[in-house]
C-alpha positions as CSV (number, residue, x, y, z in Angstrom):
1,X,76.4,11.5,-40.3
2,X,75.3,9.6,-37.1
3,X,72.1,9.1,-38.1
4,X,71.6,7.2,-34.2
5,X,72.5,10.3,-32.6
6,X,69.8,12.4,-34.8
7,X,67.3,9.9,-33.6
8,X,68.1,10.6,-29.9
9,X,68.5,14.4,-30.3
10,X,64.7,14.5,-31.9
11,X,62.7,11.0,-31.4
12,X,62.3,11.0,-35.1
13,X,63.3,7.8,-37.2
14,X,62.7,7.7,-40.8
15,X,62.7,4.3,-43.2
16,X,65.3,6.5,-45.5
17,X,67.7,8.9,-44.2
18,X,68.1,10.6,-47.6
19,X,65.0,12.5,-49.0
20,X,64.7,11.8,-52.3
21,X,65.6,14.7,-54.7
22,X,63.2,14.1,-57.6
23,X,59.9,12.4,-58.2
24,X,61.9,9.7,-60.3
25,X,64.1,8.6,-57.2
26,X,60.9,8.8,-55.2
27,X,59.3,6.6,-57.8
28,X,62.1,3.6,-57.3
29,X,61.9,3.7,-53.4
30,X,60.9,-0.1,-52.6
31,X,59.7,0.9,-49.3
32,X,57.5,3.8,-48.8
33,X,59.1,6.8,-47.0
34,X,57.5,7.2,-43.7
35,X,58.9,8.2,-40.4
36,X,58.5,6.9,-36.5
37,X,58.1,9.7,-33.9
38,X,58.1,9.7,-29.9
39,X,56.4,12.3,-28.6
40,X,57.1,13.8,-25.0
41,X,60.6,12.0,-25.5
42,X,63.3,13.3,-22.9
43,X,65.9,14.8,-25.1
44,X,69.7,15.5,-23.3
45,X,70.9,18.9,-23.2
46,X,67.3,20.3,-24.8
47,X,66.3,24.1,-23.6
48,X,63.9,24.6,-21.0
49,X,60.3,25.3,-22.4
50,X,60.5,28.7,-24.4
51,X,57.7,30.8,-22.3
52,X,55.8,32.2,-25.4
53,X,53.7,31.2,-28.5
54,X,55.7,30.0,-31.7
55,X,56.3,31.8,-34.5
56,X,54.0,30.6,-37.5
57,X,54.5,31.2,-41.0
58,X,51.8,33.2,-42.5
59,X,51.7,31.3,-45.8
60,X,49.1,28.3,-46.5
61,X,51.7,25.9,-44.4
62,X,51.5,27.3,-41.1
63,X,55.2,25.9,-40.4
64,X,57.1,27.0,-37.5
65,X,60.1,28.8,-37.1
66,X,62.8,26.3,-36.8
67,X,66.7,26.0,-38.0
68,X,66.0,25.2,-41.6
69,X,64.8,28.5,-42.4
70,X,66.4,31.1,-44.1
71,X,67.2,34.4,-41.9
72,X,67.4,37.9,-43.4
73,X,68.8,39.8,-40.5
74,X,69.1,43.1,-42.1
75,X,65.2,43.3,-42.8
76,X,64.3,41.2,-39.6
77,X,63.0,38.5,-41.9
78,X,62.7,34.8,-42.3
79,X,61.8,32.5,-45.6
80,X,59.9,29.5,-45.0
81,X,61.5,26.6,-46.1
82,X,58.2,24.8,-46.9
83,X,56.1,27.4,-48.9
84,X,59.1,30.1,-49.4
85,X,57.3,32.6,-48.0
86,X,58.9,35.7,-46.5
87,X,57.6,36.5,-43.0
88,X,58.5,39.2,-40.4
89,X,59.9,38.6,-37.2
90,X,57.7,40.1,-34.2
91,X,58.7,43.1,-32.5
92,X,60.2,41.1,-29.3
93,X,62.9,39.9,-31.9
94,X,64.2,43.2,-32.5
95,X,67.8,42.5,-31.5
96,X,68.1,39.4,-33.2
97,X,71.6,38.9,-35.3
98,X,73.9,35.9,-36.1
99,X,75.6,36.2,-32.2
100,X,72.1,36.5,-30.6
101,X,69.5,33.9,-31.9
102,X,67.0,32.9,-30.2
103,X,66.5,28.9,-28.8
104,X,64.5,28.0,-32.1
105,X,66.7,28.8,-34.4
106,X,70.0,27.4,-32.8
107,X,71.2,24.3,-35.1
108,X,71.8,22.0,-32.3
109,X,68.0,22.7,-30.9
110,X,66.1,21.0,-33.6
111,X,63.2,20.1,-31.6
112,X,61.7,22.9,-29.4
113,X,59.1,22.6,-26.5
114,X,56.9,25.7,-25.6
115,X,54.9,26.3,-22.6
116,X,51.9,28.1,-23.8
117,X,50.5,30.9,-22.5
118,X,47.0,29.6,-22.0
119,X,44.9,28.4,-19.2
120,X,45.9,25.2,-17.4
121,X,43.4,22.2,-17.8
122,X,41.5,21.2,-14.7
123,X,43.1,18.3,-12.8
124,X,42.7,15.0,-13.9
125,X,39.9,12.4,-12.9
126,X,40.6,8.7,-12.1
127,X,37.6,6.9,-12.4
128,X,38.2,3.2,-10.6
129,X,36.3,0.5,-11.9
130,X,36.3,-2.4,-9.4
131,X,35.6,-6.1,-10.0
132,X,34.1,-7.6,-6.7
133,X,32.9,-11.3,-8.3
134,X,36.6,-12.8,-7.9
135,X,37.5,-14.5,-5.0
136,X,37.9,-13.2,-1.5
137,X,42.0,-13.3,-1.2
138,X,41.9,-11.6,-4.8
139,X,39.7,-8.9,-4.0
140,X,41.6,-8.5,-0.6
141,X,44.9,-8.3,-2.5
142,X,43.6,-5.5,-4.8
143,X,41.9,-3.5,-2.2
144,X,45.2,-3.2,-0.5
145,X,46.8,-2.0,-3.9
146,X,44.1,0.4,-4.4
147,X,45.0,1.9,-1.0
148,X,48.6,2.2,-1.9
149,X,47.7,3.7,-4.9
150,X,45.7,6.5,-3.7
151,X,48.3,8.0,-1.8
152,X,50.6,8.5,-5.2
153,X,47.9,10.8,-7.0
154,X,48.0,14.4,-6.5
155,X,45.4,15.9,-3.6
156,X,43.8,18.2,-6.4
157,X,43.1,15.2,-8.5
158,X,39.4,14.1,-8.8
159,X,38.2,10.6,-7.9
160,X,35.2,8.1,-8.3
161,X,34.5,4.8,-7.8
162,X,32.3,2.2,-9.6
163,X,32.1,-1.4,-8.3
164,X,30.5,-4.6,-10.7
165,X,29.8,-7.8,-10.7
166,X,26.0,-9.2,-11.3
167,X,25.2,-5.7,-11.0
168,X,27.0,-1.9,-11.4
169,X,27.2,0.4,-8.3
170,X,28.1,4.1,-8.9
171,X,29.2,5.0,-5.3
172,X,28.6,8.3,-3.9
173,X,31.3,10.0,-2.0
174,X,29.9,13.3,-0.9
175,X,28.4,11.6,2.0
176,X,30.4,9.9,4.9
177,X,28.0,9.4,7.5
178,X,25.9,6.8,5.3
179,X,27.7,5.4,2.2
180,X,25.2,5.6,-1.0
181,X,25.4,3.7,-4.3
182,X,23.3,3.7,-7.3
183,X,22.7,0.2,-8.9
184,X,22.5,-0.3,-12.9
185,X,21.3,-3.9,-14.1
186,X,24.3,-5.7,-15.6
187,X,22.4,-7.1,-18.4
188,X,21.0,-4.1,-19.8
189,X,22.5,-1.8,-22.3
190,X,23.1,2.1,-20.9
191,X,23.7,5.1,-22.7
192,X,25.1,8.4,-21.5
193,X,21.9,10.2,-21.7
194,X,20.3,7.1,-19.3
195,X,23.6,7.3,-16.8
196,X,22.9,11.0,-16.6
197,X,19.3,10.6,-15.7
198,X,19.5,7.9,-13.5
199,X,22.2,9.6,-11.2
200,X,20.3,13.0,-11.3
201,X,23.0,15.2,-13.0
202,X,20.9,17.1,-15.0
203,X,17.4,17.8,-16.4
204,X,16.0,14.5,-17.6
205,X,16.3,14.1,-21.2
206,X,18.9,17.3,-21.7
207,X,22.6,16.7,-22.7
208,X,25.0,18.4,-20.2
209,X,25.4,17.7,-16.5
210,X,25.4,20.0,-13.2
211,X,28.7,20.7,-12.0
212,X,27.3,20.7,-8.1
213,X,25.5,17.5,-8.7
214,X,28.5,16.0,-10.5
215,X,30.7,16.5,-7.1
216,X,28.3,13.6,-5.5
217,X,30.4,11.2,-7.4
218,X,33.6,12.6,-8.4
219,X,35.5,14.8,-5.8
220,X,39.0,16.1,-5.3
221,X,41.0,13.4,-3.4
222,X,41.8,15.5,-0.6
223,X,38.2,16.3,0.3
224,X,36.9,12.7,-0.1
225,X,40.0,10.8,1.3
226,X,38.5,9.2,4.6
227,X,35.3,8.3,2.6
228,X,36.9,6.6,-0.5
229,X,39.2,4.6,1.8
230,X,36.3,3.8,4.0
231,X,34.4,2.3,1.1
232,X,37.0,0.5,-0.5
233,X,38.0,-1.2,3.0
234,X,34.5,-2.4,3.3
235,X,34.1,-3.7,-0.2
236,X,32.9,-7.3,-0.2
237,X,32.4,-10.1,-2.5
238,X,29.5,-10.3,-4.5
239,X,26.9,-11.6,-3.0
240,X,24.8,-13.1,-5.7
241,X,24.4,-16.8,-5.3
242,X,26.2,-18.9,-8.0
243,X,24.7,-21.9,-9.2
244,X,26.8,-25.3,-9.4
245,X,28.6,-25.7,-12.8
246,X,28.2,-21.9,-13.5
247,X,30.4,-19.1,-13.8
248,X,30.3,-15.7,-11.8
249,X,27.7,-13.3,-13.0
250,X,30.4,-10.3,-14.2
251,X,28.8,-7.6,-16.5
252,X,32.1,-5.8,-17.7
253,X,30.7,-4.2,-20.5
254,X,28.1,-2.5,-18.6
255,X,30.3,-1.3,-16.2
256,X,32.6,0.4,-19.0
257,X,29.8,2.1,-20.5
258,X,28.1,3.5,-17.1
259,X,32.0,4.8,-16.5
260,X,32.5,6.2,-19.9
261,X,28.7,7.9,-19.6
262,X,29.3,9.0,-16.5
263,X,32.6,11.2,-17.6
264,X,31.1,11.9,-20.8
265,X,28.2,14.2,-19.3
266,X,30.4,15.6,-16.5
267,X,33.9,15.7,-17.8
268,X,34.3,15.7,-21.6
269,X,37.1,17.2,-23.3
270,X,39.0,17.2,-19.9
271,X,41.2,14.9,-18.6
272,X,40.1,11.7,-17.2
273,X,41.4,8.2,-16.7
274,X,38.9,5.0,-16.1
275,X,41.1,2.3,-14.3
276,X,39.4,-1.1,-15.1
277,X,40.4,-4.1,-12.5
278,X,39.2,-7.3,-14.1
279,X,39.5,-10.8,-12.4
280,X,37.5,-12.8,-15.3
281,X,35.5,-12.8,-18.1
282,X,32.7,-11.0,-18.8
283,X,29.5,-13.1,-18.4
284,X,26.6,-11.3,-18.6
285,X,24.8,-8.3,-20.5
286,X,26.6,-6.0,-23.5
287,X,30.5,-7.0,-23.6
288,X,29.7,-10.8,-23.1
289,X,32.5,-13.1,-24.2
290,X,31.2,-16.4,-22.7
291,X,28.4,-18.3,-21.4
292,X,27.6,-18.2,-17.5
293,X,27.6,-22.2,-18.0
294,X,30.8,-23.6,-17.4
295,X,29.9,-26.6,-19.9
296,X,30.4,-23.8,-22.6
297,X,34.5,-23.2,-23.0
298,X,36.2,-20.0,-23.3
299,X,36.5,-19.4,-27.2
300,X,40.2,-20.1,-28.1
301,X,42.4,-18.3,-30.7
302,X,41.5,-20.6,-33.5
303,X,37.8,-20.0,-32.6
304,X,38.4,-16.3,-33.6
305,X,40.6,-17.4,-36.6
306,X,38.0,-19.3,-37.9
307,X,34.9,-16.8,-37.1
308,X,33.1,-19.2,-34.8
309,X,33.3,-17.5,-31.7
310,X,30.0,-17.0,-30.7
311,X,30.1,-13.7,-28.7
312,X,33.3,-12.5,-30.2
313,X,32.1,-10.1,-33.1
314,X,29.2,-8.4,-30.7
315,X,31.5,-8.0,-27.9
316,X,34.1,-6.4,-30.0
317,X,31.3,-4.0,-31.6
318,X,30.3,-2.8,-27.8
319,X,33.5,-2.2,-26.8
320,X,34.7,-0.3,-30.0
321,X,31.3,1.9,-29.4
322,X,32.8,2.5,-25.7
323,X,36.5,3.2,-27.2
324,X,34.8,6.0,-29.8
325,X,33.1,7.8,-27.2
326,X,36.1,7.9,-25.2
327,X,38.2,8.8,-28.0
328,X,35.6,11.9,-28.8
329,X,35.7,13.4,-25.0
330,X,39.8,12.9,-24.6
331,X,39.3,9.9,-22.2
332,X,41.6,7.1,-21.2
333,X,41.0,3.5,-20.3
334,X,43.4,1.3,-18.6
335,X,42.9,-2.7,-18.1
336,X,44.2,-4.4,-15.1
337,X,43.4,-8.1,-16.1
338,X,44.6,-10.4,-13.4
339,X,43.1,-14.0,-13.6
340,X,44.4,-17.5,-14.6
341,X,41.1,-17.5,-16.9
342,X,40.9,-15.6,-19.8
343,X,39.4,-12.3,-19.2
344,X,38.1,-11.0,-22.8
345,X,40.8,-8.8,-23.6
346,X,41.2,-9.7,-27.4
347,X,37.5,-8.1,-27.3
348,X,38.6,-5.0,-25.0
349,X,41.8,-4.3,-27.3
350,X,40.3,-1.2,-28.6
351,X,39.3,0.5,-25.9
352,X,43.3,0.4,-24.8
353,X,44.5,1.2,-28.3
354,X,42.4,3.7,-29.7
355,X,42.4,5.6,-26.0
356,X,46.3,5.2,-25.4
357,X,45.6,3.5,-22.2
358,X,47.9,0.8,-20.8
359,X,47.2,-2.9,-20.4
360,X,48.2,-5.3,-17.7
361,X,47.9,-9.1,-17.6
362,X,48.7,-11.4,-14.5
363,X,47.2,-14.5,-12.9
364,X,46.4,-12.8,-9.7
365,X,46.5,-9.3,-8.1
366,X,49.0,-10.5,-5.2
367,X,51.9,-10.6,-8.2
368,X,54.4,-8.2,-7.9
369,X,54.1,-7.8,-11.8
370,X,50.4,-6.2,-11.0
371,X,51.6,-4.0,-8.1
372,X,54.4,-2.5,-10.0
373,X,52.9,-1.9,-13.0
374,X,49.8,-0.1,-11.1
375,X,52.4,2.0,-9.3
376,X,54.4,2.9,-12.4
377,X,51.3,4.5,-13.8
378,X,51.7,7.2,-11.4
379,X,55.3,7.7,-11.7
380,X,56.3,11.3,-11.6
381,X,59.0,13.2,-13.5
382,X,61.9,15.7,-11.7
383,X,59.0,18.4,-11.4
384,X,57.3,16.2,-9.3
385,X,54.3,16.2,-11.6
386,X,52.6,13.0,-13.4
387,X,54.1,11.2,-16.2
388,X,50.7,11.7,-18.1
389,X,49.4,13.6,-21.0
390,X,45.8,14.1,-22.0
391,X,43.9,15.3,-25.0
392,X,47.2,15.7,-27.1
393,X,46.8,16.5,-30.8
394,X,49.8,15.4,-33.0
395,X,49.7,17.5,-36.4
396,X,51.5,16.2,-39.2
397,X,52.0,18.8,-42.6
398,X,52.7,17.3,-45.9
399,X,52.3,18.8,-49.4
400,X,49.0,18.3,-50.7
401,X,50.4,16.2,-53.5
402,X,51.9,13.5,-50.9
403,X,49.4,13.4,-48.2
404,X,50.6,11.3,-45.2
405,X,49.5,8.0,-44.4
406,X,48.9,5.9,-41.2
407,X,51.8,3.2,-41.3
408,X,49.0,0.6,-39.6
409,X,45.8,1.0,-41.5
410,X,46.9,2.6,-44.6
411,X,44.3,5.4,-44.2
412,X,45.3,9.2,-45.1
413,X,45.9,11.7,-42.3
414,X,44.2,15.0,-42.9
């Protein structure tokens, strides 16, 4: 048996290639029985997605019809290999026979994709969070990359723009004649309700945004291309003065909280990405990782290990809260940290890990690594569609006597 060929065919790798046949053999396994699965893996010679709903077992296991099932061609029934329940085939399987098998029963097609007959999800939202407190040269390189990337996203995708430095500015894209922005103080914590009330997205004190008001900040790219490009080209370095021997004020934590709140009240449970472009560490407000005074050095790995980093735990708690909010609403956070100094990525890692985003670290926005990585985010497949997936649900079924566990945190999976 060629196990490597099986892995290529299904994207599944087990810790053992043979399933234990008895409970005694299972107790003798030194390494726990587990598997690594690659969702959305491109499988060679795979059939096209089937244009109908999968056939589920009517028993408690709710498994799907597959080549391992026993088929009774005479009575048009199949036996579930998990719970041994006998199930009838639906009417459109009336012509099934050993010579006329549907794709999901062909032995070599052990992985099948279905194109569900359900309403399509709305176009994705790309919310750009741009750090304007870096150097002029860095900001110009970032602006050039942003304008280049805007040509890669679909025209029906909605886009938004948030800039931050000492303060956070949420830019309004509906007005081309006179650019407008709403300013949040970078030193204060913000909640989703505060964002909604301040931006006037709905009745004060009530959850849920008015879709007509949301269009001021999130618009289809085809409708706001000129306005968005003009705002990006006109971005300038944060004008807030910086004292000698002081770092620039940068409110990264507040900017992420505002971005998460804006998407939560306007696009909950719909595909969205927050793309954070960072040029240094957060020095003000929630998520702060270092003091604004340069006499205080940036925390090192030893400080984190010894738990002597002054801002580390509080910053991690803030970013973990932002990540939890995004996970609940199905939103993704990407971080592009480009600076010679540390940017506080250790504190922000929960935002990327828990939401399934990407992180890119280089020394400058002019680096080819950043430019090519940023461009690859918008890569397309053979159908000219973005290679992105949002709000996916991974369901693993196992016997009640042996519930599955996460291989990273050892927590049980329901």
